[in-house]
N, C-alpha and C positions, 0 to 999 in steps of 0.2 A: 504494500500500500504506500503510495507516495503522497506526501503532504502538498496541499494546495498552496501556491505561492501567494502571499498576502501583500507583499510590497516589493518594489524594485529599486535598484540604484538607477542612476541616469543611464549607465551603460546597458544594464539589463532591460530597461524599458525601451531603449533604442533597439536592442536586438529583438525584443518581442514584437515591436510594432513596425520596424523598418524605417523609423523616423530618426534622422541624425540627432545626436545628443545636443548639439548647438541649437537645433530647431526646437527640441523639447524645452531647453532652457529659455529660449526666446518666448515660447508660448507660456511658460510659467511666469516670466517677467511681465508679460502682457495680461496675465490673469485668466488665460484660457484653460490652464491646467494647474491643479493644486499640487504643491510639493510640501511635504512635512519634513521635520528634522528629528533625527535621533542623535542627540548631542549635537555634533557639528556635521554629521553625515546627512545629506539630503536624500529623501526617499520619496517615491511616488507610490501611492497605494494602488493595488491592483484593481480595486473597485472603481477608481477614478478614470482608468484608461479607456474602458469601453464607451463611457459617456463622452469623453474627449474625442475619441475617434469618430463617433457618430455625429458629433457637432461640426466636423470638418466638411467643407464643400466637397462635392463628389470629385471634382478634378484633382483635389489634394488627397482624398481618401476614398477610393472606391470601396464598395461594400465588401469586396473580396478581402481587403486588408482587415476590416473589422471581423469578418467571418473567420479568417485564419487565426486571428488573435483569440477569439472566443473558443474555437476548436482546440487550440493549444492549451489554453489556460483554464477553461471552464468546462469544455466538453460539449458545448452547444453547437448545433449545426447552423442555426439561423439566429440573428440578433433579435431580441425581444423589444417591442416598441416601448 
């Protein structure tokens, strides 16, 4: 049995979504994505990534990217509205 990942470092979130770290950091600065801190280490909660991906315009984030993320991390085939 594998544990479900609850949070990501910037590098892990980048690998999971295919979005470059600098772009994630820019979206955090803009307030589009929430980052928390564990001491001095920034983390992105896994629960925040699907909503962030779904909020992106289609040209930036095709549904295939969201579906791939959900399949990898949650096991769902289709995003829930």
